[in-house]
C-alpha positions, 0 to 999 in steps of 0.5 A: 364215677372215676376216681380223681387219681383217673382223671389226674391225667386229663388236667395235664396241660400237655394233655387236655389242652389240645384245640378242638379244631387242630389239624388231625396230623398235628394230633397223631399222638392222640390218634395214636393213644385212642387207636391202641385203646380201641384195639384193646377194647375189642380184645377185652370185650370180643367186638369186631370193633368199639367206639369211643363215643359216647362220652356222657354217661347217660349215652353210655348206658343206652348204648350198652342196653342197646348192646345187651338187647341186640345180644339176646335177640342174636340168640332168639332170646327176645323174651329177655328184655327186663331191666331192674331199676333200683329206686335210688337210680338216676333218671336217665336209668329208667329212660334208657331202658324204655328207649331200648323197649326193655320192660322196667321194674 
């Protein structure tokens, strides 16, 4: 979860009130910010490219598990397919693992 202090900027009207259908040319600042963030994430992760989608935690969880599975596949380690899920986990955790064709323990 994000700390309240990290979420504060998105509550600023100057930042958070852009209309979802604003023409791209009127949102150049947002586009620049997103491009810079993507580049930084590429450097940090070592990925060739990154996507700022998905927004939901469950979607990110699934995307992350798919990346892990593809990494193991690329190394010929397809036997590494177990996902440890604690009893306290959110319901999407085992669902994401199952959709990723992982064994749930």
